[in-house]
C-alpha positions in Angstrom: 4.3 -103.4 74.5 6.7 -100.4 75.7 4.6 -97.9 73.6 1.7 -98.5 76.0 3.3 -98.4 79.2 4.5 -95.0 78.4 1.5 -93.8 77.1 -0.5 -95.1 79.7 2.3 -93.1 82.2 2.3 -89.8 80.3 0.6 -87.5 82.1 3.2 -87.7 85.1 5.9 -86.3 83.0 3.4 -82.9 81.8 5.8 -80.9 84.1 8.5 -82.2 83.3 8.2 -82.3 79.4 6.7 -78.7 78.8 8.8 -76.3 76.8 8.4 -72.7 75.8 7.8 -72.0 72.4 10.9 -71.2 71.4 12.2 -74.9 72.3 9.3 -75.5 69.7 10.6 -73.0 66.8 14.4 -74.3 66.8 13.2 -77.9 67.0 11.0 -77.2 64.0 13.8 -76.0 62.2 16.3 -78.5 63.3 13.8 -81.0 61.8 13.5 -79.0 58.6 17.3 -78.7 58.3 18.2 -82.4 59.1 15.4 -83.7 57.3 14.9 -82.3 54.4 17.8 -80.5 53.9 20.0 -83.7 55.1 22.5 -81.1 57.1 23.2 -83.3 60.2 26.4 -80.7 61.6 23.5 -78.1 62.4 25.4 -75.4 65.1 22.3 -76.6 67.7 23.4 -77.2 71.4 23.5 -80.9 72.7 24.3 -82.6 75.9 27.2 -85.8 75.8 26.8 -88.0 78.6 30.0 -89.6 79.7 31.0 -92.2 82.3 32.6 -95.4 82.9 30.6 -98.5 82.2 27.9 -99.8 84.3 27.8 -96.5 86.4 23.6 -96.0 85.4 24.4 -94.0 82.0 21.7 -96.0 80.0 18.9 -95.9 83.1 19.6 -91.8 82.7 18.7 -91.9 79.1 15.6 -94.0 80.0 14.5 -91.2 82.5 15.0 -88.6 80.1 13.2 -90.3 77.6 10.6 -91.4 79.9 10.3 -94.9 79.2 12.4 -97.9 79.4 14.2 -99.5 76.2 17.7 -101.6 76.1 20.4 -101.1 73.2 22.0 -104.5 73.1 25.4 -103.5 72.3 26.9 -107.3 72.4 29.7 -108.5 75.0 32.2 -105.4 74.1 29.5 -102.6 74.8 28.8 -99.8 72.5 31.8 -98.9 70.4 29.9 -95.4 68.5 28.4 -92.6 69.6 24.7 -92.7 69.9 22.6 -89.8 69.0 19.1 -89.6 71.0 17.0 -86.8 70.0 14.0 -86.6 72.2 11.0 -84.2 71.2 8.3 -83.8 73.8 5.1 -84.6 71.5 1.7 -83.6 74.2 -0.4 -84.8 71.0 0.9 -88.2 70.7 -0.7 -91.2 72.3 2.1 -93.3 71.9 6.0 -93.3 71.8 7.6 -93.0 68.1 10.7 -94.3 67.5 12.8 -93.3 64.3 16.5 -94.2 63.1 18.3 -92.2 60.5 19.4 -93.6 57.2 23.0 -93.4 57.4 22.9 -93.5 53.4 19.9 -91.1 52.7 19.9 -89.0 55.7 16.3 -89.8 56.3 14.3 -90.8 59.3 12.7 -93.7 59.2 10.1 -95.0 62.0 10.1 -98.5 63.3 9.1 -100.3 66.4 10.9 -100.1 69.6 12.1 -103.7 69.2 13.4 -103.0 65.8 15.2 -99.7 66.6 17.1 -102.3 69.2 18.1 -104.5 66.6 18.8 -101.9 64.1 21.6 -99.9 67.0 22.9 -103.8 68.3 23.8 -104.4 64.5 25.6 -101.4 64.2 27.9 -101.5 67.2 28.6 -105.4 66.6 30.0 -105.0 62.8 32.4 -102.9 64.4 34.3 -105.7 66.1 37.2 -105.0 68.0 37.4 -101.4 66.9 35.3 -97.9 67.1 33.8 -95.5 64.8 32.7 -91.8 65.2 30.2 -92.6 62.5 27.0 -92.0 65.1 23.9 -93.6 65.2 20.9 -91.0 65.1 17.8 -92.1 67.3 14.7 -90.0 67.6 12.0 -90.6 70.1 8.9 -88.6 70.1 6.5 -88.9 73.1 4.7 -86.9 75.4 7.2 -88.3 78.7 10.2 -87.0 76.6 12.1 -83.8 77.6 13.3 -81.3 74.7 16.8 -82.4 74.5 19.4 -83.7 72.4 21.9 -86.2 73.9 24.8 -88.2 72.7 25.4 -91.3 74.7 29.2 -92.0 74.0 30.7 -95.4 75.0 31.6 -96.0 78.3 35.1 -95.6 79.6 37.2 -98.9 80.6 39.1 -99.4 84.0 40.3 -102.9 83.3 40.9 -104.8 80.0 42.4 -108.3 80.5 43.9 -108.7 77.0 45.9 -106.5 74.9 42.9 -106.8 72.2 40.5 -105.2 75.1 43.2 -102.6 75.9 43.8 -101.3 72.4 39.4 -100.9 72.4 39.5 -98.8 75.8 42.4 -96.5 74.4 40.4 -96.1 71.3 37.0 -95.9 73.0 39.0 -93.0 75.3 39.9 -90.9 72.3 36.8 -91.0 70.7 35.0 -89.7 73.8 37.7 -86.8 74.3 37.1 -85.6 70.8 33.5 -85.1 71.7 34.4 -83.5 74.9 36.9 -81.0 73.5 33.9 -79.7 71.4 33.0 -76.6 73.3 29.6 -76.8 72.2 28.9 -79.7 74.0 27.9 -79.6 77.8 29.0 -82.6 79.6 26.8 -84.7 81.9 28.9 -86.6 83.9 27.6 -89.7 85.3 29.7 -91.1 88.4 28.8 -93.4 91.1 27.7 -91.2 94.4 30.8 -92.7 96.2 34.4 -90.5 97.3 34.6 -87.4 95.5 38.2 -87.5 95.4 38.1 -91.2 93.2 36.1 -90.1 89.9 37.9 -90.5 87.2 35.5 -89.7 84.6 35.2 -86.0 86.4 38.9 -85.7 86.3 39.0 -86.6 82.3 36.3 -83.5 82.0 38.3 -81.0 83.9 41.3 -81.9 81.6 39.1 -80.2 78.8 37.0 -77.8 80.9 39.3 -76.7 83.7 36.7 -74.4 85.1 33.8 -77.0 84.7 32.0 -74.0 82.9 30.4 -77.0 80.9 30.8 -80.1 83.2 27.7 -81.5 85.2 28.5 -83.9 87.5 25.4 -86.8 88.0 25.7 -88.5 91.3 24.1 -91.7 90.9 22.8 -94.7 93.0 22.3 -92.2 95.8 20.4 -94.5 98.0 23.4 -96.7 98.6 24.9 -94.4 100.7 21.9 -92.9 102.9 23.0 -94.9 106.0 26.3 -93.4 105.8 24.7 -90.0 106.2 24.1 -87.9 109.1 23.1 -84.6 110.1 27.0 -84.1 111.0 28.1 -85.1 107.8 25.3 -84.7 105.0 26.1 -81.0 103.8 29.8 -81.8 103.5 29.4 -85.3 101.6 26.8 -82.9 98.9 30.1 -80.7 98.6 32.3 -83.7 98.2 34.3 -83.4 101.5 36.3 -80.0 99.7 37.2 -82.2 96.8 34.4 -81.1 94.4 34.9 -77.8 93.4 32.9 -74.6 94.4 31.8 -74.1 90.5 31.0 -77.5 89.5 27.0 -78.2 88.8 26.0 -81.4 91.0 23.1 -83.3 91.4 23.0 -86.7 93.8 19.9 -88.9 92.6 18.7 -92.3 92.3 17.0 -93.7 89.7 14.7 -96.5 89.3 16.0 -100.2 89.6 14.3 -103.8 89.9 15.2 -107.0 90.2 16.5 -108.2 86.6 14.7 -111.0 84.7 11.1 -109.2 86.0 8.9 -106.7 84.7 9.2 -103.1 86.5 6.5 -103.5 89.3 5.0 -99.9 88.2 5.1 -97.7 85.3 8.2 -96.5 84.7 7.7 -92.9 85.6 5.7 -94.0 88.6 8.9 -95.7 89.8 10.8 -92.6 88.8 8.9 -90.4 90.5 9.1 -92.9 93.8 13.0 -92.9 93.7 12.7 -88.7 93.5 10.8 -88.5 96.5 12.9 -90.9 98.4 15.8 -88.9 97.8 14.4 -86.0 98.9 12.6 -87.3 101.8 16.0 -89.2 103.2 18.5 -86.5 102.4 16.2 -83.8 104.4 15.4 -86.2 107.3 19.6 -86.3 107.4 19.3 -82.7 108.1 20.9 -81.6 104.7 20.5 -77.6 104.2 17.8 -76.0 102.1 20.4 -74.6 99.6 21.4 -78.1 98.5 18.0 -79.5 98.0 17.7 -78.4 94.7 20.9 -80.8 94.0 19.1 -83.9 95.0 16.5 -86.1 92.9 15.8 -86.5 89.4 12.9 -84.1 89.2 15.4 -81.4 90.1 17.9 -82.4 87.7 15.4 -82.6 85.1 14.2 -79.3 85.6 17.7 -77.7 85.5 17.9 -79.7 82.0 14.9 -78.2 80.7 16.3 -74.5 82.0 19.8 -75.4 80.8 18.1 -76.5 77.3 16.6 -73.4 77.1 19.3 -71.1 77.8 21.4 -73.0 75.0 18.6 -72.6 72.9 18.3 -69.0 73.2 21.9 -68.3 73.1 22.1 -70.6 69.7 19.1 -68.6 68.0 21.0 -65.8 66.8 23.7 -68.2 65.5 21.3 -70.5 63.9 19.8 -67.6 62.0 23.3 -66.3 60.6 24.2 -69.8 59.6 20.3 -70.0 57.9 20.7 -66.7 56.1 24.3 -67.6 54.9 22.7 -71.3 53.7 19.6 -68.8 51.8 22.5 -67.2 50.1 24.9 -69.8 49.4 21.7 -71.9 48.1 20.0 -69.0 46.2 23.4 -68.4 44.5 24.0 -72.1 43.6 20.5 -72.3 42.2 21.1 -69.1 39.7 24.4 -70.5 38.7 22.7 -73.8 37.9 19.9 -72.2 35.9 22.8 -69.9 34.2 24.4 -72.9 33.3 21.1 -74.8 32.2 20.4 -71.9 30.0 23.9 -71.4 28.5 24.0 -75.1 27.7 21.3 -75.1 25.6 21.7 -77.5 22.4 21.7 -74.5 20.1 23.7 -72.3 22.7 26.4 -75.1 23.4 29.4 -74.2 21.4 29.1 -70.4 21.1 28.8 -70.7 25.3 31.9 -72.6 25.2 33.5 -70.5 22.9 32.4 -67.5 24.8 33.9 -68.9 27.9 37.3 -69.6 26.1 37.7 -66.3 24.7 37.1 -64.4 27.9 39.7 -66.5 29.5 42.0 -65.7 26.9 41.1 -62.0 27.0 41.6 -62.4 31.3 44.8 -63.8 30.8 46.3 -60.1 29.4 45.2 -58.5 32.9 47.0 -61.6 34.1 50.0 -60.8 32.2 49.8 -57.1 33.0 49.6 -57.7 37.1 46.5 -58.1 39.2 46.8 -58.1 43.1 46.1 -60.7 45.7 45.9 -63.0 43.2 46.6 -66.8 44.3 48.0 -69.2 43.7 51.6 -67.6 43.6 55.1 -68.7 44.6 59.0 -68.1 44.9 61.7 -69.0 42.5 62.7 -71.9 44.8 59.3 -73.2 45.0 59.0 -72.6 41.0 61.8 -74.4 40.3 61.5 -77.4 42.3 57.5 -77.9 41.0 59.3 -77.6 37.5 62.0 -80.2 37.9 59.3 -82.6 39.8 56.9 -82.1 36.6 59.5 -83.2 34.5 61.0 -86.1 36.0 57.5 -87.5 36.4 57.3 -87.2 32.7 60.8 -88.9 32.2 61.7 -85.2 29.8 65.6 -86.1 28.7 65.3 -83.6 25.5 66.8 -80.6 27.3 69.5 -79.7 30.0 68.1 -79.9 33.6 71.3 -77.8 34.7 72.9 -74.8 33.6 76.2 -76.9 34.3 77.7 -80.0 35.0 79.4 -78.6 38.0 76.2 -78.3 39.8 75.6 -81.3 41.8 72.0 -81.0 41.3 68.8 -78.7 41.8 69.9 -77.6 45.2 73.1 -76.5 44.3 71.6 -74.1 41.5 68.9 -72.6 43.6 71.5 -71.6 46.0 73.8 -70.2 44.1 70.3 -68.4 42.6 70.0 -67.2 46.1 73.0 -66.5 47.6 76.2 -66.3 45.4 74.1 -64.9 42.0 75.6 -61.2 41.8 74.0 -58.7 41.5 71.1 -61.1 43.8 67.7 -61.8 42.0 65.9 -59.1 44.3 62.4 -61.6 43.8 63.8 -64.5 44.3 62.2 -65.0 47.6 59.0 -62.9 46.4 55.9 -65.1 45.8 54.4 -63.7 42.5 52.4 -64.8 39.7 51.2 -63.2 36.2 53.4 -60.8 34.4 55.7 -60.8 37.6 56.8 -64.0 37.6 57.3 -63.7 33.9 59.5 -61.3 34.2 61.8 -63.3 36.7 61.6 -66.3 34.8 63.4 -64.4 32.1 66.0 -63.5 34.8 66.8 -66.8 35.3 66.7 -68.4 31.6 69.2 -65.6 31.2 71.5 -66.9 33.7 70.8 -70.4 32.5 72.2 -69.8 29.3 75.2 -68.0 30.3 76.7 -71.3 32.1 77.1 -72.5 28.2 80.4 -73.2 27.7 82.1 -75.7 25.2 82.4 -78.7 27.3 85.2 -80.7 25.8 88.5 -79.5 24.5 89.8 -79.2 21.0 92.3 -82.0 19.8 94.9 -81.9 17.3 93.3 -84.6 15.6 89.9 -82.7 15.5 91.8 -79.7 14.2 93.8 -81.6 11.5 90.4 -83.8 10.6 88.7 -80.3 10.2 90.6 -78.8 7.6 90.9 -81.5 5.2 91.1 -80.8 1.6 88.5 -79.1 -0.9 88.3 -78.3 -4.4 89.3 -74.7 -3.2 91.4 -74.1 -0.1 90.1 -74.5 3.4 90.8 -71.4 5.6 90.8 -71.5 9.3 87.8 -70.0 9.2 86.2 -72.7 7.8 87.7 -75.0 10.6 86.0 -72.8 13.4 82.9 -73.1 11.9 83.2 -76.8 11.6 84.8 -77.1 15.3 81.6 -74.5 16.7 79.0 -76.5 14.9 80.3 -80.0 16.2 81.1 -79.1 19.6 78.8 -76.0 20.7 75.7 -76.1 18.7 73.7 -79.3 20.4 74.6 -78.1 24.0 73.3 -74.2 23.5 70.1 -75.9 21.4 69.5 -78.4 24.4 69.8 -75.1 26.7 67.5 -73.0 24.8 64.5 -76.1 24.7 65.2 -75.5 28.9 64.2 -71.8 28.3 61.1 -73.1 26.0 60.0 -75.5 28.4 60.1 -73.4 31.3 58.1 -70.6 29.3 55.4 -73.2 28.0 55.3 -74.6 32.1 54.7 -71.1 33.2 52.0 -70.5 31.1 50.4 -73.6 32.1 50.2 -72.4 35.6 48.7 -69.6 34.9 45.1 -71.3 34.4 44.4 -71.0 37.6 45.6 -67.3 38.5 43.3 -66.7 35.6 40.2 -68.4 36.3 40.5 -67.0 40.0 41.3 -63.4 38.5 37.8 -64.2 36.6 35.8 -65.4 39.8 36.9 -63.0 42.3 36.1 -59.7 40.4 32.3 -60.1 41.5 31.5 -57.9 44.4 34.9 -55.9 44.1 35.5 -52.3 43.7 37.3 -53.4 40.3 34.5 -55.3 38.8 33.6 -52.2 36.6 36.9 -52.1 35.1 36.4 -55.1 33.2 34.2 -57.4 31.1 31.1 -58.0 33.3 31.1 -61.6 31.6 34.4 -62.8 33.7 32.3 -64.0 36.6 29.5 -65.4 34.7 32.1 -67.3 32.6 34.2 -68.2 35.6 31.6 -70.0 37.4 30.5 -72.1 34.3 34.1 -73.1 33.7 34.4 -74.0 37.5 30.8 -76.2 37.5 30.7 -77.6 34.1 33.7 -80.2 33.9 33.2 -80.5 29.9 33.5 -76.9 29.3 36.4 -76.5 31.7 38.4 -79.7 29.7 37.6 -77.7 26.7 39.1 -74.2 27.3 42.0 -75.7 29.3 42.7 -78.2 26.5 42.8 -75.6 24.4 44.7 -73.6 26.2 47.8 -76.2 26.4 47.5 -76.8 22.9 48.1 -73.6 22.4 51.3 -73.4 24.7 52.8 -76.7 23.1 51.9 -75.3 19.7 54.0 -71.8 20.8 56.9 -74.2 22.1 57.0 -75.8 18.9 57.2 -72.9 17.2 59.6 -71.2 19.7 62.2 -74.2 19.5 61.9 -74.4 15.6 62.4 -70.7 15.1 65.6 -70.8 17.6 66.5 -74.0 15.9 66.9 -72.4 12.9 68.6 -69.6 13.9 70.9 -71.6 15.7 71.9 -73.2 12.4 72.5 -70.1 10.6 74.4 -68.7 13.5 76.9 -71.8 13.3 77.0 -71.9 9.7 78.8 -68.2 9.2 79.1 -66.9 12.7 80.9 -64.1 11.3 77.7 -62.7 9.9 75.9 -62.5 13.1 78.6 -61.4 15.2 79.4 -57.8 13.5 79.0 -55.4 16.0 75.8 -53.5 16.7 75.3 -50.3 14.8 75.4 -47.4 17.2 75.9 -43.6 17.3 77.6 -42.2 20.4 78.9 -38.8 21.1 81.5 -37.7 23.6 79.1 -35.3 25.1 75.7 -36.9 25.6 73.8 -34.4 27.2 75.0 -32.3 24.4 73.5 -34.9 21.9 70.0 -35.0 23.7 69.9 -31.0 23.8 71.2 -30.3 20.4 69.3 -33.1 18.5 67.9 -31.8 15.4 66.8 -33.2 12.0 69.6 -34.3 9.8 70.3 -33.2 6.4 70.8 -35.1 3.4 74.9 -34.6 3.7 74.5 -35.7 7.4 73.0 -38.9 6.4 75.7 -39.5 3.6 78.1 -39.1 6.2 76.6 -41.1 9.1 76.2 -44.3 7.0 80.0 -45.2 6.6 81.0 -44.1 9.9 77.7 -46.7 11.4 79.1 -49.5 9.1 82.7 -49.1 10.1 81.5 -49.3 13.9 79.7 -52.5 13.8 82.7 -54.4 12.0 85.2 -54.2 15.5 84.1 -57.8 16.1 84.8 -59.2 13.0 87.9 -57.1 12.4 89.6 -58.6 15.6 88.3 -62.0 14.8 90.1 -61.6 11.2 93.4 -60.7 13.0 93.3 -63.7 14.9 92.6 -65.6 12.1 95.5 -64.3 10.4 98.2 -65.3 13.3 97.1 -68.8 12.9 100.0 -70.5 11.2 100.0 -72.7 8.5 103.0 -74.5 8.6 103.0 -77.9 9.3 106.1 -77.9 11.9 103.5 -75.5 13.7 100.4 -77.4 13.7 100.7 -77.7 18.1 100.2 -74.0 18.2 97.9 -73.7 15.2 95.9 -76.2 17.7 96.1 -73.6 20.6 95.2 -71.0 18.7 92.2 -72.5 17.1 90.7 -73.6 20.6 91.3 -70.1 22.0 89.6 -69.0 18.7 86.5 -71.4 19.0 86.2 -70.6 22.7 86.3 -66.7 21.9 83.9 -66.8 18.8 81.8 -69.3 20.8 81.9 -66.6 23.9 80.4 -63.7 21.4 77.9 -66.0 20.2 76.4 -67.1 23.5 76.2 -63.3 24.6 74.7 -62.2 22.0 72.0 -64.8 22.1 71.6 -64.3 26.0 71.1 -60.3 25.5 68.4 -61.2 23.1 66.6 -64.2 24.8 64.1 -61.9 26.4 63.4 -60.3 22.7 63.4 -63.7 21.5 61.2 -65.2 24.2 58.6 -62.4 24.0 58.7 -62.3 20.1 58.6 -66.4 19.4 56.4 -67.4 22.4 54.8 -64.7 24.5 53.1 -62.4 22.0 52.0 -65.0 19.1 50.7 -66.9 22.4 48.5 -64.1 23.8 47.6 -63.0 20.3 46.4 -66.1 18.5 44.7 -67.4 21.7 41.4 -65.7 21.8 41.5 -67.0 17.9 42.3 -70.5 19.1 39.1 -70.3 21.6 36.9 -69.2 19.0 37.6 -71.8 16.7 36.9 -74.3 19.1 34.7 -77.2 18.0 32.4 -79.9 19.8 33.3 -83.6 18.9 29.9 -85.8 18.9 31.1 -87.1 22.2 31.1 -83.8 23.6 27.5 -83.2 22.3 26.6 -86.3 24.1 28.0 -85.6 27.6 26.6 -82.1 27.3 23.5 -83.5 27.3 23.5 -85.9 30.4 24.9 -82.8 31.9 21.7 -80.8 31.3 19.9 -84.0 32.7 21.6 -83.9 35.8 21.7 -80.3 36.1 17.8 -80.2 36.0 17.6 -82.4 38.5 19.8 -80.2 40.8 18.4 -77.2 40.0 14.9 -78.9 41.5 16.7 -79.8 44.4 18.1 -76.5 45.2 14.7 -74.5 44.7 13.3 -77.0 47.3 15.9 -76.3 49.7 15.7 -72.8 49.1 11.8 -73.1 49.9 13.0 -75.2 53.1 15.4 -72.7 54.1 13.1 -69.7 53.5 10.5 -71.4 55.7 12.6 -72.2 58.7 14.1 -68.4 58.8 10.3 -67.1 59.0 9.5 -69.2 61.8 12.4 -67.7 63.6 11.6 -64.3 62.5 7.9 -65.2 63.5 8.7 -66.1 66.8 11.2 -62.7 67.1 8.3 -60.6 66.1 5.9 -62.2 68.5 8.2 -61.6 71.7 9.1 -58.4 70.7 5.4 -57.4 70.8 4.5 -58.9 73.5 5.3 -56.0 76.1 3.5 -53.2 73.7 0.6 -55.6 73.9 0.7 -55.4 77.6 1.2 -51.8 77.7 -1.9 -51.6 75.2 -4.4 -54.0 77.4 
């Protein structure tokens, strides 16, 4: 059995497998992190083994492991990485083999024959494709070096069929992905031939031009013994000028024997024999002493061991930093889970949910006041595109999507706002959120409303039909009201719905901004300016899907309610306007003096007589619009033979009256939006959150969540223990190393 052969030959590997305490420490840390925490991608150095098929990569791995084995990967060869972790275990009388379970990330021990079967199956299941999902194998033996090596599928030079060519291309791309990772040291295996024809080395050059992390292993040195002489041996080792000066190279012969029979000696004895033969042959050929340390497996193994120690030494600080970050992250996670478990106690579930909602409502006020460096943000173009995309997905048709039919589409409207609008919208391309975004929204919807026009021409039949007869005589004033109501009311109403939908969608967008504001406060200088509950409640909302769903649903319901109220109030107002536009169009009262500066300087409390004089003057001043319209109405002829002139004048009056109405509405749209939507929304939101109720389904979901939380807390606590143990292990090693010089001085 392989275990027996390895154990019998283990003493011969003592000088090769000896490792420093540093390797012990980091190996232990890595084992803890991977085994107990299940973290595979840990910042530890590793070698990757690359080369073409049949250049001796597998035999080199066996030499590093100190025993023979054969990963059977089928007729197509290996198609995924195999991560081999060698651990020198001086106390092991037999070698132990482990395979990492891809589902649980835990190591399971197997006989070597079973390991071979598992590895072969993982390759064969891929068929004619490749995968970056590695197989993880660990070997603990007296004969191993301490290192981790990734055996990559061999490059294919020749492929007869198209499918084989496709497979070769996929394998090369997979290998190059590992080769581009600057943490990986590349062990490039080539046959010990002409250095100018080493194709795998050229691939290394493409990702590592200076060969700073490339090691060349020229295998099968014994085949070139006869070609070497005292005149050419030194030049051959240097590659006859084809190998760059900075490249670390080794030439060696690995154990071999006739296929189909057992090795004639223990594997490690064969390895030592090949090493001695290489050294003796090259020395006999007259190789210079400065090149002798690049010959034979023993020199290569010593280099690898020193390289591993150097790599691990460089890695100790990044590993320590990674562990501390992991500890902080795990402690924060454990604290958050514990807080959530406490806050979701059956006796506190409802109050916790309501408290989170109230904090969210309060935080919205701060967001609307303006908070710097808050995400997400957007410019007006993105805002309009997302708004239209949202309603296109919903299939909305209850409002006007564009301000005028003359716009070919949203792009035309956006171009108008950006380039043609005068004065230009200064904030069009500025990415904002919160109150600044609301202010820009008000500017955009006012422009949108001002595009409102009566789109149809008043026909003679409409004017005659509108005049009709009644118990009392119908005036042209009544005709204008009917025509306005018929032709202008609905278009303006659809545009008002656009305003409402824009405001509603704006507030719905603020959920993400508000939650980020609450969450990012922790640890900032401005933390003390706001409620200390914000970060705590933000974590609960983020971590607990049930709380988040209830808070967000309540918020969205408040937005929908205010939208409906905004539309209803505006609809009522428009109905009143078009029922009697003359009342609405009375001019605004104002007191204008010729000299405003003098008025401000001389302003005093008015006397009773002053007040009596002011009132008639103000009433008279606001009658200007109504007086003008009355004059126009009186100029419309009533004679039957002048009906065409009457139609023209009525149409003019309808258009002019509508322009007065549109101007009044547009002038006040921000006030209406504040009064009918924003203020009631923000004033009532806290009350809505405080009145949230849990359904029985919600309570059951909380119970399930608490069970899961208990398990997550236990796991986080166990992870924290493991991380602390790893940190203590490294800190203990550092203290021991730092104290050694002092101990020597005392002695």
